[in-house]
KEVO-262900 format. One record per residue: x, y, z of N, C-alpha, C in turn; residue in one letter. Coordinates in Angstrom, 3 decimals, decimal comma. Atoms other than C-alpha are relative to their C-alpha. Example, Ala and Ser with C-alpha at 12.3 -4.5 7.8 and 13.67 -1.06 7.14 Angstrom:
2
((0,890 -1,190 0,000) (12,300 -4,500 7,800) (0,900 1,200 0,000) "A");
((-0,820 -1,190 -0,060) (13,670 -1,060 7,140) (-0,770 1,090 0,730) "S");
***
This chain:
148
((0,350 1,293 -0,571) (-16,166 26,582 40,672) (-0,909 0,204 1,205) "M");
((0,957 -0,136 -1,092) (-19,203 26,346 42,910) (0,288 -1,065 1,058) "N");
((-0,219 0,978 -1,062) (-18,682 24,708 46,294) (-1,143 0,016 1,012) "N");
((1,171 -0,118 -0,866) (-22,200 25,125 47,679) (-0,581 -1,381 0,302) "K");
((0,627 1,257 -0,411) (-23,669 22,243 49,684) (-1,490 0,023 -0,303) "D");
((1,422 0,198 0,231) (-27,080 20,946 48,720) (-0,670 -0,196 1,368) "M");
((0,702 0,280 -1,267) (-29,677 20,961 51,546) (-0,087 -1,514 0,217) "P");
((-0,093 1,416 -0,353) (-29,525 17,619 53,378) (-1,175 -0,829 -0,538) "K");
((1,173 0,781 0,452) (-33,085 16,521 52,528) (0,001 -0,164 -1,525) "E");
((-0,093 0,087 1,461) (-32,581 17,300 48,824) (1,086 -1,004 -0,402) "E");
((-1,081 0,935 0,273) (-29,287 15,372 48,870) (-0,465 -1,434 0,246) "L");
((0,507 1,347 -0,287) (-31,012 12,363 50,468) (-0,882 -0,511 -1,142) "K");
((0,854 0,382 1,143) (-33,542 12,352 47,608) (0,870 -0,346 -1,203) "I");
((-0,917 0,271 1,117) (-30,718 12,529 45,030) (0,704 -1,346 0,189) "E");
((-0,679 1,264 -0,299) (-28,898 9,639 46,740) (-0,956 -1,174 -0,208) "I");
((1,004 1,067 0,147) (-32,076 7,542 46,907) (-0,272 -0,295 -1,476) "R");
((0,250 0,175 1,435) (-32,789 8,140 43,192) (1,181 -0,681 -0,689) "N");
((-1,200 0,591 0,596) (-29,212 7,265 42,275) (0,053 -1,495 0,319) "F");
((-0,054 1,406 -0,408) (-29,287 4,007 44,275) (-1,122 -0,818 -0,641) "L");
((1,152 0,735 0,536) (-32,757 3,022 43,040) (0,138 -0,296 -1,487) "D");
((-0,141 0,181 1,443) (-31,642 3,301 39,412) (1,271 -0,745 -0,403) "N");
((-1,189 0,780 0,288) (-28,551 1,130 39,677) (-0,089 -1,350 0,686) "R");
((0,084 1,369 -0,513) (-28,037 -2,568 40,301) (1,354 -0,600 0,374) "K");
((-1,319 0,577 -0,204) (-24,267 -3,133 40,408) (0,907 0,994 0,730) "V");
((-1,004 -0,805 -0,697) (-21,608 -1,855 42,793) (1,335 -0,726 -0,105) "L");
((-1,319 0,613 -0,129) (-17,899 -2,476 43,173) (0,371 0,108 1,477) "V");
((-0,334 0,078 -1,416) (-17,084 -3,607 46,706) (1,515 -0,112 0,120) "L");
((-1,457 -0,018 -0,159) (-13,516 -2,758 47,700) (0,357 -0,348 1,442) "C");
((-0,492 0,442 -1,298) (-11,842 -4,589 50,570) (1,521 -0,020 -0,067) "T");
((-1,461 0,023 -0,007) (-8,237 -4,859 51,674) (0,493 -0,888 1,137) "C");
((-0,658 0,785 -1,037) (-6,021 -7,271 53,575) (1,495 -0,004 -0,293) "S");
((-1,465 -0,055 0,143) (-2,270 -6,977 54,176) (0,419 0,944 -1,133) "N");
((-0,281 -1,012 1,024) (-2,227 -3,882 51,926) (-0,223 -0,495 -1,420) "N");
((0,349 0,487 1,335) (-3,579 -5,923 49,004) (-1,490 0,267 -0,202) "I");
((1,407 -0,325 0,215) (-6,819 -4,347 47,724) (-0,676 -1,027 -0,909) "P");
((0,802 0,873 0,854) (-9,610 -6,356 46,121) (-1,283 0,745 -0,332) "R");
((1,220 -0,671 0,470) (-12,420 -4,857 44,029) (-0,884 -1,057 -0,669) "A");
((0,899 1,044 0,474) (-15,442 -7,094 43,387) (-1,317 0,608 -0,466) "T");
((1,320 -0,448 0,456) (-18,420 -6,138 41,183) (-1,071 -0,946 0,542) "P");
((1,078 0,808 -0,586) (-21,665 -7,339 42,802) (-1,347 0,667 -0,232) "M");
((1,356 -0,531 -0,031) (-25,419 -6,940 42,471) (-0,261 0,484 1,416) "D");
((0,323 -0,481 -1,345) (-26,849 -4,944 45,370) (-1,470 0,364 0,101) "F");
((1,392 -0,323 -0,323) (-30,157 -4,194 47,033) (0,022 0,968 1,170) "Y");
((0,043 -0,969 -1,094) (-31,158 -1,352 49,339) (-1,326 -0,077 0,742) "T");
((1,224 -0,154 -0,771) (-33,668 -0,890 52,111) (-0,674 1,277 -0,477) "E");
((0,733 -1,183 0,488) (-36,383 1,571 51,104) (-0,012 1,143 1,010) "K");
((0,103 -1,043 -1,034) (-36,375 3,430 54,441) (1,357 0,418 0,560) "D");
((-1,346 -0,396 -0,442) (-32,594 3,786 54,786) (0,937 -0,134 -1,204) "S");
((-0,993 0,179 1,057) (-29,399 3,732 52,746) (0,794 -1,295 0,199) "F");
((-0,677 1,277 -0,224) (-28,436 0,279 54,048) (-0,007 -0,812 -1,290) "N");
((-0,209 0,768 1,224) (-27,119 -1,968 51,298) (0,208 -1,465 0,367) "I");
((-0,182 1,433 -0,186) (-27,285 -5,729 51,024) (0,639 -0,593 -1,238) "Y");
((-0,597 0,785 1,074) (-25,062 -7,981 48,929) (0,047 -1,443 0,484) "V");
((-0,081 1,415 -0,319) (-24,904 -11,758 48,780) (1,355 -0,541 -0,393) "G");
((-1,350 0,425 0,383) (-21,190 -12,559 48,866) (0,164 -1,509 0,055) "P");
((-0,413 1,404 -0,068) (-20,014 -16,028 47,949) (1,208 -0,048 0,930) "A");
((-1,180 0,081 -0,870) (-17,488 -17,230 50,512) (1,266 0,135 -0,844) "P");
((-1,231 -0,209 0,756) (-14,038 -16,162 49,431) (0,827 1,117 0,589) "G");
((-0,967 -1,002 -0,458) (-11,352 -13,513 49,657) (-0,669 1,244 0,583) "R");
((0,610 -1,247 -0,503) (-13,690 -10,517 50,083) (-0,579 -0,176 1,402) "K");
((0,558 0,277 -1,331) (-15,422 -12,146 53,070) (1,130 -0,059 1,026) "V");
((-1,162 0,079 -0,910) (-12,063 -13,002 54,677) (0,592 1,381 0,243) "K");
((-0,550 -1,353 -0,149) (-10,819 -9,462 54,001) (-0,817 0,819 0,996) "N");
((0,865 -0,785 -0,901) (-13,831 -7,906 55,767) (0,123 -0,508 1,434) "I");
((-0,155 0,557 -1,353) (-13,464 -10,286 58,718) (1,319 0,448 0,627) "E");
((-1,317 -0,420 -0,492) (-9,754 -9,357 59,033) (0,113 1,515 0,135) "E");
((-0,166 -1,449 0,096) (-10,097 -5,676 58,153) (-1,357 0,629 -0,362) "N");
((1,364 -0,475 0,277) (-13,648 -4,286 58,534) (-0,066 1,466 -0,451) "P");
((0,042 -1,317 0,638) (-13,133 -1,248 56,306) (-0,299 -0,259 -1,468) "I");
((0,315 0,192 1,416) (-14,838 -1,098 52,918) (-0,293 1,335 -0,665) "I");
((0,396 -1,113 0,840) (-15,375 1,322 50,126) (-0,818 -0,607 -1,133) "S");
((0,859 0,457 1,090) (-18,062 0,972 47,482) (-0,009 1,072 -1,067) "I");
((0,139 -0,898 1,138) (-18,086 2,523 44,042) (-1,206 -0,397 -0,826) "G");
((1,150 0,206 0,889) (-21,259 2,908 41,965) (0,044 1,154 -0,993) "I");
((-0,139 -1,091 0,966) (-21,281 4,853 38,730) (-0,972 -0,147 -1,156) "Y");
((0,748 -0,019 1,252) (-23,149 5,809 35,599) (1,016 -0,199 -1,123) "T");
((-0,950 0,197 1,106) (-21,401 4,425 32,492) (0,146 1,272 -0,835) "P");
((-0,271 -1,198 0,800) (-19,753 7,175 30,428) (-0,817 0,009 -1,292) "M");
((0,791 0,094 1,233) (-21,741 5,904 27,424) (-1,356 0,686 0,133) "S");
((1,272 -0,702 -0,216) (-24,821 7,538 29,009) (0,163 1,516 -0,082) "E");
((-0,239 -1,425 0,192) (-23,188 10,937 28,568) (-0,058 0,845 1,263) "G");
((0,029 -0,748 -1,261) (-23,186 11,894 32,241) (1,198 -0,408 0,843) "K");
((-1,068 0,312 -0,942) (-20,426 12,115 34,818) (-0,647 -0,063 1,382) "I");
((0,672 0,228 -1,282) (-21,974 10,588 37,922) (0,636 -1,205 0,680) "Q");
((-0,544 1,122 -0,743) (-20,530 8,396 40,625) (-0,253 0,162 1,480) "G");
((0,230 -0,008 -1,441) (-21,047 7,438 44,229) (1,104 -0,799 0,677) "M");
((-1,001 0,648 -0,837) (-18,496 6,515 46,863) (-0,645 -0,166 1,370) "Q");
((0,576 0,274 -1,321) (-19,736 4,847 50,062) (1,103 -0,591 0,871) "I");
((-0,988 0,491 -0,946) (-17,558 4,237 53,115) (-0,718 -0,569 1,217) "T");
((0,504 0,587 -1,248) (-18,301 1,931 56,051) (1,183 -0,651 0,714) "A");
((-1,120 0,511 -0,796) (-15,913 1,046 58,859) (-0,542 -0,622 1,279) "I");
((0,319 0,655 -1,270) (-16,312 -1,438 61,700) (-1,024 -1,112 -0,136) "G");
((0,890 1,175 0,038) (-18,102 -4,703 62,397) (-1,443 0,365 0,342) "K");
((1,384 -0,419 -0,280) (-21,131 -2,771 63,659) (-0,674 0,584 -1,243) "E");
((0,540 -0,513 1,263) (-21,557 -1,371 60,116) (0,097 -1,017 -1,144) "R");
((-0,178 1,064 0,996) (-20,515 -4,512 58,195) (-0,427 -1,302 0,666) "L");
((0,611 1,082 -0,776) (-22,811 -7,255 59,429) (-0,293 -1,190 -0,910) "I");
((0,280 1,234 0,731) (-22,750 -10,801 58,097) (-1,243 -0,650 0,592) "F");
((1,251 0,637 -0,423) (-26,183 -12,413 58,256) (-0,035 -1,401 -0,594) "L");
((0,069 1,391 0,450) (-26,610 -16,177 58,054) (-1,392 -0,545 0,285) "K");
((1,283 0,654 -0,252) (-29,620 -18,442 57,882) (-0,126 -0,295 1,484) "E");
((0,212 0,188 -1,437) (-31,144 -18,653 61,327) (-0,032 1,327 0,741) "G");
((0,075 -1,343 -0,614) (-30,500 -14,984 62,200) (-1,391 0,565 -0,271) "N");
((1,307 -0,641 0,199) (-33,755 -13,083 62,706) (0,091 1,032 -1,126) "E");
((-0,159 -1,052 1,007) (-32,419 -10,256 60,544) (0,224 -0,585 -1,404) "E");
((-0,225 0,653 1,293) (-31,474 -12,732 57,780) (-1,323 -0,135 -0,757) "F");
((1,321 0,176 0,643) (-35,171 -13,432 57,084) (-0,471 1,309 -0,622) "K");
((0,395 -1,323 0,498) (-35,890 -9,711 56,704) (0,838 0,376 -1,231) "K");
((-0,907 -0,347 1,095) (-32,848 -9,213 54,461) (-0,264 -0,863 -1,233) "A");
((0,252 0,907 1,116) (-33,696 -12,248 52,314) (-1,201 0,466 -0,821) "Q");
((1,167 -0,550 0,725) (-36,988 -10,521 51,410) (0,402 1,174 -0,892) "K");
((-0,493 -1,141 0,780) (-35,006 -7,537 50,057) (0,857 -0,487 -1,167) "I");
((-0,960 0,515 0,979) (-32,388 -9,570 48,176) (-0,659 -1,080 -0,847) "V");
((0,540 1,030 0,892) (-33,451 -11,559 45,118) (0,890 -1,232 -0,002) "R");
((-0,777 1,237 0,057) (-32,384 -15,191 44,989) (0,315 -0,520 1,383) "G");
((-0,269 0,637 -1,290) (-31,799 -17,630 47,800) (1,490 0,079 0,307) "R");
((-1,404 -0,156 -0,401) (-28,556 -16,926 49,667) (0,228 -0,728 1,322) "R");
((-0,382 0,594 -1,287) (-26,728 -18,647 52,486) (0,624 1,065 0,914) "K");
((-0,687 -1,060 -0,733) (-24,834 -15,513 53,497) (-0,357 1,335 -0,634) "L");
((0,262 -1,365 0,467) (-25,759 -11,834 53,242) (0,889 0,942 0,798) "L");
((-0,757 -1,046 -0,674) (-23,705 -8,769 54,068) (-0,856 1,253 0,009) "L");
((0,719 -1,269 -0,171) (-25,570 -5,775 55,461) (1,055 1,076 0,212) "K");
((-0,949 -1,110 -0,073) (-23,617 -2,562 54,903) (-0,769 1,242 0,439) "I");
((0,620 -1,225 -0,513) (-24,606 0,465 56,977) (0,979 1,142 -0,283) "I");
((-0,959 -1,056 0,380) (-22,947 3,454 55,270) (0,202 1,028 1,102) "P");
((-0,225 -1,135 -0,892) (-21,290 6,117 57,359) (0,245 1,283 -0,777) "E");
((-0,193 -1,180 0,847) (-20,390 8,416 54,484) (-0,359 -0,371 -1,428) "K");
((0,376 0,171 1,402) (-21,939 8,748 51,032) (0,396 1,268 -0,732) "I");
((-0,409 -1,130 0,831) (-20,290 10,980 48,445) (-0,603 -0,213 -1,383) "E");
((0,651 0,087 1,309) (-22,253 11,684 45,279) (0,565 1,091 -0,903) "L");
((-0,543 -0,913 1,000) (-20,530 13,239 42,281) (-0,968 0,038 -1,173) "L");
((0,928 -0,135 1,118) (-22,882 14,605 39,644) (0,193 1,405 -0,581) "N");
((-0,266 -1,294 0,621) (-21,905 17,360 37,231) (-1,282 0,783 -0,262) "Y");
((1,278 -0,698 0,163) (-25,620 18,161 36,771) (-0,329 0,884 1,205) "D");
((0,255 -0,821 -1,184) (-25,621 19,592 40,328) (0,440 1,442 -0,231) "F");
((-0,519 -1,352 0,267) (-23,635 22,583 39,013) (-1,093 0,852 -0,635) "V");
((1,106 -0,733 0,645) (-26,664 23,559 36,858) (-1,016 0,498 1,028) "K");
((0,931 -0,400 -1,072) (-28,670 23,776 40,105) (0,666 0,959 0,994) "K");
((-0,699 -0,947 -0,874) (-26,030 26,025 41,711) (0,750 -0,642 1,149) "G");
((-0,703 0,710 -1,069) (-24,399 23,344 43,885) (1,346 -0,514 -0,492) "Y");
((-1,258 0,668 0,318) (-20,966 21,798 44,032) (-0,297 -1,348 -0,644) "S");
((0,236 1,286 0,676) (-20,646 18,754 41,785) (0,193 -1,185 0,939) "R");
((-0,205 1,053 -0,989) (-19,519 16,696 44,817) (-0,745 0,350 1,289) "L");
((0,787 -0,184 -1,212) (-21,955 16,353 47,693) (0,278 -1,170 0,956) "Q");
((-0,318 1,028 -0,993) (-21,294 14,451 50,926) (-1,077 -0,044 1,078) "T");
((0,945 0,226 -1,094) (-23,753 12,954 53,404) (0,684 -0,889 1,011) "L");
((-0,572 0,790 -1,090) (-22,345 11,779 56,730) (-1,166 -0,491 0,854) "V");
((1,127 0,612 -0,729) (-24,680 9,370 58,512) (0,392 -0,381 1,417) "L");
***
């Protein structure tokens, strides 16, 4: 079993390619020890790994307001014949930012996100874990972690 870390710049390219080729994530929130997993379309900034989703008001929004800790899962369907998945962690209101119409940053985010939204959630990842069994062929561990 190889446990070699990929060079940081190479890992950033792998993460960018993975994110650019996927459209759906599963946003996991929790309140009172009751987890909630919500599939959502997502959009990313081109110059960072920041993620934007357009949450409808509901349980996930309340959960984040009460407990600003989230986990995101993004994966390649097994039907594609590859074992690939990404886990993103973000903790704290400074990394989970609700943007509403009228915010200066909302206008910028609305240009990234397709469709008119009333509320956007900007997620600034602090840890990205990328699992890809193809990394082993390159001499690296199948699980790579980028701490931001």
